[in-house]
N, C-alpha and C positions, 0 to 999 in steps of 0.2 A: 503493500499500500504506501502509495506518496505521503510523503512527509506533510500535512497540514503545515500551511501558513498565517491561521488565523489566529489571531491575539489570543493568550490564552489571560486566565482571572491573575493568577500570578505576575506575568509583565505589566496587569493595568494595576495591582496595588492592593488585587481583592486576595487578603489570605485569612482573614481572622471570620470566627460567630461569634456571637450574643452569646449562644448557652453549650453546652456540654452535652444537651441533651443526645442522643443518638437517630439518626436519618434512618430515612429510608430510600427505595426505588419508585420511581413514578413519572412518567412521561407529561414532559410539557407542550401546551400547541403539539398533538394529536391532529386537532383538527380547530380549523379557525373559530370553530361556535365553543372549540377551550378555554379562548382568554376571550372575554366580554370587558370590552369597559366603559362607563358611563362619565360622562364631565360633569363634576358637579361644581356651580356655579358660584360667584362669590355670595350670593345670598342664601349659601345651602343646597338650593333645588339639585334633583338630577334631571340631567338631561337625557329623555328618554323618546323615541321614537314612537306615538302615540296614534297619532292622524295622520289622514291626508289632505284632511279639508282645508278649504280655505276663509280664508280671515272674513270676517263681518265686514269690512270697511270694502270697499268696492274702487278699483283704480283704473280706468279706461282711460281708453287713448284720446286725448281732446279731439273735439271737432273739428279742429285745425287741421289735427295731424291727418286725420279721416280722408280729408278733403286735399291732401295734398299730392301736387301731381307726379305720376309716374314717371317712367326713362322713355315712356311712347310721348309725353306730351311735347308741348314745341318750348324750346329752351334759349329760343335763339338772344331774345332780351337779356335773361339773368347771363348766360356767355358773352353777350358784352361786360354787361356789368363784372364777370370776372377775369376778363382782360384788363379792363382797366386796372382793375387790384392785384393781379398775379403776371399781366404780360402777355405776349403773343403764343409763345411757347407751350405757360402753361396750360392757357387756352385751348389750341388743339389738341392736347394729349387728352383733356378732357372731352374735348367735342367730340373725337374718335371711340372711348368710352361708352359715353352718350349714344354715340351710333351703332357698338356692337348689341348693345343692352338692347336699343329698342331692335334691331332685328332680329331680337329673339334668341338670342346665344348664351347667357347669361352664365352658365356654365363654362363659356370659353373666352370669360371677359376675366382679365387681368390685372391686378392694381394697378395705378399709375403714379408713382414717385414723383409730386413736382419739383423745381427749383430750389436748390439750397437757398434758406432764411435762416439768417443768423439774430433777427428781429422778432423777441419772443412777442410782444405786442400784437405785431402784424402778421405772426403764426395763428393767434387770438381770434383778430380780425379773418381769418380765412376759415378756422373752424366753425366762428359764428355765423359767416355765408355761407357754407353746407348747409348747416340746421335750418336757417331760413328758407334756401333757392331751394337744394337740391334733398330735400327731407330724404329720400330715397338711397343716397347716400351715405359714406360712413368712413366720417376721417381721423386721424392718427396721427401721432409725429415717432419716423422715425430719426438713426441716428447713422453718421458714417464710423466706419473705424477708428477714423484721427480720434475719434470722443469729443470732436468740435462742430462741426458743420451738423444742423438739423434740415431736417426738411419733412413734409406734410407727405401722408401716402393717402392718398383713396379709393375706397375700392366700393363694390355694387351690396347694399345691405341685402338682405333676403326678402321676398315678394317683391323685387322692387318696380316688377310691370303690375302690380297689383295694388301701389302706397306704400307707405311708408315700413321699411321692413324693419326689424327687430334685431339684426344681426342675426347670421343665420349658423351653422356649426362651424365656418370656416370662414365665412365669405363667399369668395366668388366658386360654388359648386360642390358637390355633399363628396366630402373624400379627398377630392385632389390637391393635389402639392402644388403653392404657389408658386410663380417661377419668380426669378430676381428680376424686379423690374429698373432696378437705378445700377446694376452693375454691382461685380462683387464685393467693391469696396461699402456697402451699404447693408447692413443690418435690417432689411426686411425682412427676415424669413421668423421673426418672432410672432403672439397670437394680434389678431387685432385689437383693437381695444375701443367698445361702445360703453361708454362713461352712462348708459340709461338714458331712461325718457328726458326729453327738456319740459316737460310741460307734470306736474304731479300736484295734486289737491294738497290744500294749505291743512288741511283737517287730521292729514295723514302722515304717520310718522316718515322720513325718507330713505330709512336702513327698511330691508326686510328682516327681518331675521328666522330663521329655520333651521329646524335638526339635519345633519345629515347621518345618515346611520351607510356605513363602508364596508367593504369587507376586502380583504385581500390587499390592500392600499392605501399608502401613507396620504395623509390629507392633503398635501401639495399635487400629488397626482390622482386623487377626488376633485378637488377641485380647477384643476387643469381639465380632466375633461367636461365637467358643467360649463365651464367657461369659455372651452371651445363651442360648445353646442349651441351657448348666449351672444357669443361675440365677445368678450371680455376674456382680457390679462386675469392671470391669478392674482393677482397683488391688485384687483377690483372687489376679492374677497375679505373679509375680519373674522380672525378667529382666535380663541384665546392660547391656545397650545396644538402642538403637534401630535396625535396619536399613532400609535403601532400600527404596523405596518398588514403582520399577521396577527391579525385578531377582528374581530367583531365589535364596531366601536360607533358610538355614538357622542357629538358635539354639535353646540350651537355655533353657526356662523349667520355672518353677515352680510348684504351687497346693496350695494347705491342705487337706488332707483330702481328696483327691477322688481314689477310686478309677480306677487303669489301664482297667478294663473299660468303665466309664463313660466316659472320654476319645476310648479306641480306638474305642465305638457311632458317635462322631460322625462318621468318617472317609466313611465312605457317603453322608453329607449335605453336606459340607464343600467347595469351590468355592474351587479356587487358594490352596487350604491344606487339608496334612496333618501328622499328630502321630502319633510315633512313638518308640521307642527306650527306651520305661517303666522305672523305677525308683523305688524309694522311698530317700528319703535326711532328714536330719536334719535340715537348715539349708534354708532357702531363700535363692533368688538375691535379690541387690541388685543396683542401677547402679555399674557401675563395676567388677566383679567378674570383670574377662575381660582376656586380652593383648594381642588383637587381631584382624585379621579377615583370614584367606585366602581373595583374590579369583582367579577368573576370566574374563578380560574379553576376548573376542572383538572387535576390529575389522571388519568388512566393507568393500568398496570400497576398498580400498586402492590407491593411486595417489601414485606416486612413478618419478624421473627413472629409478633405476635399484634392483635388489634391493641393491645395493651402500649405496647411501643409509639404503634399511631397515633393514638387518641391524648400521648403525655406527650410528641412533637409540636402534636398540632394546637395543645393547649398552652404550652411552653410558648411558641411564636404568639399568639396572643396576649401573651404575659409578658414574656420577656423581649419583644420586639427582635429588631435587626440591626446591624453595622448600615446605618444610612449610604452605601457606596454608590458614585454612580456606577451603573451598568453597562456589561456589553452591550455589542450590537452586531445582527448579521452581515458580513460580509460577503456575500455570494458571486459578486467578480472579480477576488482575489485573483482568480486564473488568467483573468485579463489581464489585468493589471503587470503580472509578473511574464506573461508573455512580451507584454509592452517593453519590459523593462530589460528583460533578453535579446528581444530583438530589433527593438525601438523602430517597427512598424507602424506608423502613425496611422496610416490610412485604412488597414485592417484594424485596428484600436478604432478609431472612431465608428468602423461598420460594425464592428460587435459590441460598442458599449452601449448600451439600451440610453434611454434619452433622456429619461429623470437623471440621470448622473450629468449633473450642467457641471458642474465642477470639471472633470475628468474633459469631458467636448471642450470647454472652453478653453482649458489650458492647449489640448493636444492641436486644437484648430490654430492658435496663438503661436504656438510653436511648429508649427506646419509653415508657416507665414514669414515668424523672425525665428529660424534657427535658434539655440544656441540662448535668446531672449529669456532665461528663466525668471527674472523677475517681473518683465511685463506680463510675463503667462500667467503668475499668480494674480497679477491685478486684473488680469480680465475674468478673474469669478466673480460673482456678482458680491456687491459689499458685504449684507447680511450672511452671506457663507463664508466671505473670508472671516468675520468676527466665530463664525460657530468653530472654526479650525484654532482659534485661539484661547477660544472655551474650552475645546475640547483637551487641550493639554494642560490648564489650569484642574479639571477633572482628574485628569491623572496623575498630578501632583498631588490631589487633596486625598485621593484614596490612596498614596502610599502614605501620607502623612496619617489618615485614618488608622491606619494598619499597624503606625508604629506607637501612636498613641495607647492602643488595645493592647500590644501585646506588651510596651512598655512600666503602664503604669497602669492594667485591667478595666475592669468596668463597673467597678464598685462603688467609688467613689468619685468626685472631683479632687485632683489634687493643684498643688502650689504652683502655677505659671499656667492652668490651663485657660482658654478664653470662654468668656459665658456670655448670654445677654445679661446686662444688668441690670438688677431687679429696683435699683437705688437709683436710676437715671433721672434727673432732672422733667419735668414735663416739655413735648416740643422737640427734645433731643432725641435725634436719629441716627439711623446708619443703612448701608445696603445691605441685601438679604439676596441671597440665591434664589429666586424664583423659575427657574429654568425648569421648562415643563418636558420630563421626556418622554423618548419613545423608544422602548426597549429594541424596537427590532428592528428599526429603520434600515434598511441598505444605503448606502451612501459612503463618502471618502475616508472614512477615520473608524476605528474600531470604537473608541466612546463615545457617547454622548455629542456627535455631531449633529443629531437634530434638535438639539438646544441650541437656544439663543440663550443672549443676553437681554433679560427683559428689562420692565419699567422695574424702580425700585419700590420697597415695600416701604414702609415706613413702624418704623421698630423700636428697642429700646436700645441703646447704643452698646458694643460689645467693651467688656473690661476683661482683665487678668486678674486670676483669683489672688488675693493675696494669704497669709498664715491667718489676719482676722478673720474674714473667711470663714477659713478652714476651723477655727475657732467656731464660731457662732451656728455652725453648720447649715450657712445660707444657702449653698450650693451642691447640686445632686451630680452624677455624671450625664442624668439624663437633659441640664443646662450647658456642655459642654458641646462648643461651636470650632473649627475650623474654619481658616479664611482660604477664598479664592484667591488665588493672588492679584492684586493690581497696585495702582497707583497709591490710593488711600488705605490699602489693606494693614491691620494690624496685625503680627502675628504673636506666637503663644511665648510668654516667658519662659519656658522651658528646651528641653532636647528638639521638641518636635518641629521649633522654627527652622533646624539645622538639617532636617529631611527636606525642606523644600529648595534651601540652596543648593545643597549636596547636587541633586537631583538635577535640578536646572543645570548646575556649573558642568555636569557629565555632557548635557546635552549643547553645550557651549551656550545658553541662554545665560541672562541678566533678569532677576527681578527687580534689580532698582532701575535700571536704565536700558534707554533704548540703542544697541548697538547699531542696528543696521540702518535707522533712519524712516522706514515703514513703519505709520503709524499702523495704519491695521491691522498689520501683524504682530504686535508688540502689547507682551501685557502689562507692563508701564502707564498704556495709551488710556489703560480700564481701569474702571474704579475699584473691582473687584467686588469679592460677598462674602457672606459668612453662610453653614451649612449644619443643620446639627448631626453630630459623631452616630446619633442613637436615634432610632424611629420605631415605636410601634404602632400595630396596624391600628385604624378605628372602626367602631361597628363590626368587630371581626364575629362570624360567625362559620360552623363550618358542616357537613355533614357526608357521613361513609355511605357509600352505596354500589349496588353490584349489577354488575350488565354485562353482556355474551355479543354482543353486534358493537365493533368495530367503529363502525359508518354512522352508529347512531349518536344523534347528538343527546349530551346528558344532562342541558343545562338551555333552559332559553332565551333566542334571542328576544329582540323586540319586534322583530314581524313575525315570530314563534304568537306572541301572546296578541298580536295585531289580526292574525289569523283565526284567532281563538274567542276572539271577544265580538270585531266582524268580517266573520269570513268571507264574503263574498269579495268583497273591494277589495282586501288585502291580499285575497288569492288572485285576484285579476295582474295584482302589482309585481305579487311575489315571483308568480310564474314568469315572467320575463327575464329573470336572473338566471333560469333553470340549465339555461345552455351554455353556464359560464362555467360547470359540473367538468364536462370535459377537458376545457382548457384549463383549470384548477388540477384536473388529475394530472394531468399530460405531466405539470412542471413538479408536482408533488402528490403523489399517489398516496400517500399517508394523510394529505390532509387534504380530507374528500368532502366538496362541497360546497353550495352558497351559503345567502343564507337562509338554512335549513325549515323547514316550516315541522319537521319531526317533532314533541315533545315527550319529555321527561313523566313513565308512567302508561305511557298510551305503547303502541306495538311499535317499540325500540329499541326491543331485545332484552329491558330491565329487566331487574328478577327481581323486585322487590316485592312485587305480586307473584303469590307459587302459580306456576304457567304448568299445564300440560303439556302432552305431545313431543313432537323434537326437541323443543327448546330446553328442559331438561337433559336432552344429551350434550348440552353445546357448554365448554369450560365457562365458568360463570368466573368473572374476572372484577377485583376491588379498583372504584375510583373515588378519590375525594372533590367535594365540589368546596369552594372557600369563596365564601364573600368579605369583600372589606375595604376600608379605604384609605388613599394616602393623599398627603399635601401631593402639590402638583411638581415638586423636586425630588422625589422620589417615587424609586424602582419595584415595582411589585416583583420582576424576577430574581431581587434579593431579598423578599421575604422568602420569595420560594426556594432560594439558595438554603436562605437560613433551617428551613424545616426540611430541606432532603440531605441537607448537610455537603450536596453533591455540584458540579461547575455546573456553570448555566451559560460553557462556549458551544458554540455552534457545533462543533466537534465533541463534544461529549454526549451533548444528545443527540444528536445519529444515532450514536453507539448505543443508544438507549430506543430507540423508535422504532427498531425492527423488528 
């Protein structure tokens, strides 16, 4: 067997446990529905998909929009106005687009890129001109590869021959690949951006909030699919945190000035994704606006010396908690990276890397144009993703420091030099705290927490170093201990744990106190840093031991299961649209069998909680444990499972179990 190159827990600094209770064997994420996540909003409400009904508020297209001229109309007067605004060349290009659309060849109408325009005010004037005079056309701004020049891109909206288009799946033609109309130097291959209806009732909130239920897709990927259908870029959506890929998850999302009926109409075309619980609100969501996540996790194939050991271990997790490590994540494309590293074939790598690997593809495309310019290649990565790389390294240092703290001082008490959240801080004094939203299973460009972002600060009590007086008073316990994410304003512990950070960073040629290379976005010192509790206890912890015979049966209800039971007709219609995704999922991972499954515990799923007769008695009964608990936004459920099983959460190890 070839040696796995996946990062091990020990390499990531994950080495300690919170208790000495024995573990047992169990398989995590055998099916997507074995890992169910529901987002918990700041008000404590749990996001669940419970309805596909439209909200009471009615958002209709205005009479003005209904009466807007189509591509077939006479636009000679509007074209002359456009000529005065943008010149002859742009007017002729637009005229050609209109002629093709009028001839009934919408599928072959490619976008038009207007002349470079450095004047932002003038570009705004042009955008507004199209909104007034060509309501069936959609415009957005694209940039040159030099990062300086800007141009307006014009394309045909969906339904252009019948009035105003709302932005089709991708603009000009269903599933068709768009041509680069501005030459290879123009970044015009990104999704089109339609910013929502220009008319909107005053009494209705400008943001549509909805619940996104998805399976085997990360949040960005799911919103990318929806955005493409609506003619929106992914950045048009607001959400509080990124959810796991290999799971069934539900979370809140907002989008600006999009009517609920447009979004609801997509359900019959979406696979592995469903949207519902629509409402109009005044404000959109931003990263970090959540309390945490509610997990329902099923461990299959449980093997232990006795049920007493299982019971002691599970109850121990609820009571003793776990070390709050940043978790490992999957890295299924590492072979492709290794192949590129060995052979240096950029074209092959670009062909083989999946589309969602934004960072890798951006780097390779830049290196193809500018061989050897590695700094420029790194800068080609979107800024938010670049920040994630820094946060990933912070997480790596934090994990090693946490293990050193537990190994050196134990977990029974706080010790002198520990950092804690001060219980005596004056009102109003605050510092930053890590509120990163983890996605335990995201596939991307790093092994630790690459899916997390540095999120908005949360007002908390300030951090202090425990002194001898604090120990005499018994004010602080191990549960109060925090460790820093290194940054310009981070305070380090006043004991030997501080050395761990600096020694590890020095080995990697990194300074935690100064920016050695002058590139701000790749510097830890450019970030404020934050603090994270070393210990975490599951909240509202529940568990259930069950038996089953059918490996393909769902042992926990998803939101669609509940909908099918409560509203069978409507939910069935929506649920049936994802059945064709089964074969695709099985072709990639035969062990993860199925879509948002409609089978339910207690029915004909192979569960043997009730005595059955016939052939099912002859099948081998297997044990499973279903856990339900809530964690804060910055904690990883896989680290809780690691504590329970006392085994590695690395991909390689889990694959040896799931067979």
